[in-house]
N, C-alpha and C positions, 0 to 999 in steps of 0.2 A: 971156282969157288961153288963148292954143291949148292951153297944155300940161297946163293945170287938172287932168285926167283924169288925166292919164301919171304926175303928180308925185304924187295918191291914193295911188295903186296902188303906186308907187315908196316912198314911205315906210311905207303897210300891210306892207310884206316884207322892208324892209332889218331890223327889229328880230327878227323869227323866222327870218330867217336870218342874223344874227350868232348870235344862239341858239342855232342847230341845232347848234354845235361845241361845245357844253357836253359835256363827255366822260360824265356819266353819263348823259344822257339818249340822247347819241349819235346824235342824228337823221339827223345829216347821211351816216352810216355805211350810212342805209335809204333816201340818194334816189333809187334807183331803183325800190326798191318805193315809195316816196312818190309818185312821178311816175305810176306805172303804177295806183295807188290816186285819183289825179286825173283821170286819163285818160277812163273809161268815164263819168261822171258830168259830167263839164266838155261832154265832148261832148255828151252828151244835153243840158245845159242850155244849150249854145252855140244848139242846134237850135231848143228852144225860145225862144232868145232872139231869132233870126232871125225865127220865127214871128212873135211876138207885135209884134217892128218893123215887120214889114210889113203889118200888119191893124190898128197903131194905137195899140195898148192901151199903149204907152209909145214915145217917140223921145227922141234925144241931143240937145243943144241944141249948135248947130254953135259956140258964142262959143266950148265951153271943151273942142274936140274938135281935134286935129289937123287933119283933115280927109281923113285916111287910112281907106277903108271896102274892108269886103270882105263881099258878101251883107249887105246892109246894116248892117253893126254898124263902129262905126270899130274901129281897131286895138288902140287903150285898151283896149275892152270884152275884147278875146281874155287882153288880158295881167292885168284883174280875173279872171278864171276861171282864172289862175295864181297870181297872190299873195294874195287872199282865200282861195282852197281851203286852202294849203299855212299858211296863218298859223291856218288852224283847226285842221287836223290837227297842225298844232305843239302847240295848245293842247292838244289830248285828249293827243298822246305823253305831255306834260310831266306832266297828270294821273296818266294812268296809272302812271307811274313812280314820282312824287311824292306820290301817293295812292291804294296800292293797296288802303287799306282801305274805300274807299269802295264797296263790294261788294251794298249791300241792294236788290236789284234787285226786292224786296217792294214796297216804295215806289214804285221807277223802273215796275215793269211797271203801278200804280195810276194814275200819274199818265198813265203812256203812254195805258191804257185811256180815261180821261178825255178827255182830248185829241184821241185818235181820236174817240169818240161826239162832241164838240163840231164836230170837224172835218165828219163827216158831217151833223148838223143846220146849218151852214154850206152846206153844199155842195146840199141839197134846198131852202135860203130862197134862194138863190141863181145858181140855174142859168144866169140873163142876164148874171153879171158875170163871165167867163171868168175874169181873172185870180185871184179869190177860187175858184172854182172848181174849177179844175185845181191850185189849190195846196194847198187844203185837202181835196181829194180825193187828191191823192198821198201829202198827211202822214197819213191815216187808213190808207191802203193800206198805206204802210209801217210805221208802228207796228203794225198788227196782224199783219203778217207777221215784225216783229221780236219782237214778245210770243208768237206762236204757235210760235217758232223756239229759245223758252228763249233770247236773248241772253245772254250771261252778262256782255259788258261796256256794256250798256244804261245802266246808271248812271251809268257812267263819260260816255258821249257824250251824255247830257241834262247835266251839270254842266258840261261843256266847252261847249257850246250855250249855256248863261248864263253863262259866263265870258266868251264869243263876244260876247255880248251886247252888253259896258262897248266895245270897241274899234268894235263895228257902229253905234252910237250917233254915236261921230266920224264915221269912214268913209262909212256913209250918209247921215250927217247933214248932212255935204258937198256930197254927191251934190245929195241931195236941196233941200238949204236953196238953192242960186243960181238954178236947179236945174240941174244937167248932164243929169239924168235927169229927163223931162216925163211923167206919168203921164196916160193917160185915165181921169178918176175915177169916168167911168161903168160903166167895168169891174173895180172893187175896190169895196171895204165905205166909203169916204170916211172909213175910221176912221185918223189919224193920230197917232204917237207923236214929239211932235215934230212935224218936217216929212217922218218915216218912213212907210210907208204900214204897217200892221197886217200884210197878205201879208208885206213882206219878210222879218220875224222867221222866221216858220214857211217861207217860200221856202229860207232860209239852215238852218232845221231838217235841211228835208227832202235837203239838198244833204249836209250834215254826218252824214245817218247814211248816205246810200249809200255817202260816200265811208269814211266808217270801216269800214263794213261789207267792205268791198272792201280796205281794208289790214288786218283783223285776218283776214280770211280766206287771205289771202296767207301772213302773218306766219306762222300756224297752220303752213299747208302748209310753208313754208321751215324751221322750228323741228322737225316733225315728221320730215323730212327727212332733217336732220342728225343728229338723236338716233337 
């Protein structure tokens, strides 16, 4: 089915897009801010994606994409980098609005520190596995950066990631189950949760942290300009 990947992306964004008009969260009113927050992380991830596709870290199954490619990526992959980040940022914005009391950054910093140290250990043990090394290297760097900068929204960011894992199981499960996306297992740990490589979960965490960071920084600047 040539439009399978497109349909996965479409259904991934339809729910968050419809719920964006909720008057309390008012996510639709921040659409320019949201798109700006997605742009830089998505651009970096697309470059990463192109590079890894060209060297064979992963590839796309031609049976499930429409056949239109740009820089080695099917056009559905570009749609993916709009649909999924939008949905993830929407989850974060809802948490920030409906659960403002989730501010125990002591626990968040402890969890982040543990993840960052584990990430470094994994990197040092797996220099020869490119997907593993890059993903956990960026994870450790990003988490240490958030901790050192005393990020006040770290707790919400981590909980948003945990919530996002639920739809991620569905979406990535569909992508890796058929598979639409085929991995070179010599470049990852070979550990799968269902059909999803372990690295994918932390690939998504890094993405969310970068995106949320840009979102919060811009939102804070806009708020200070209005006050």
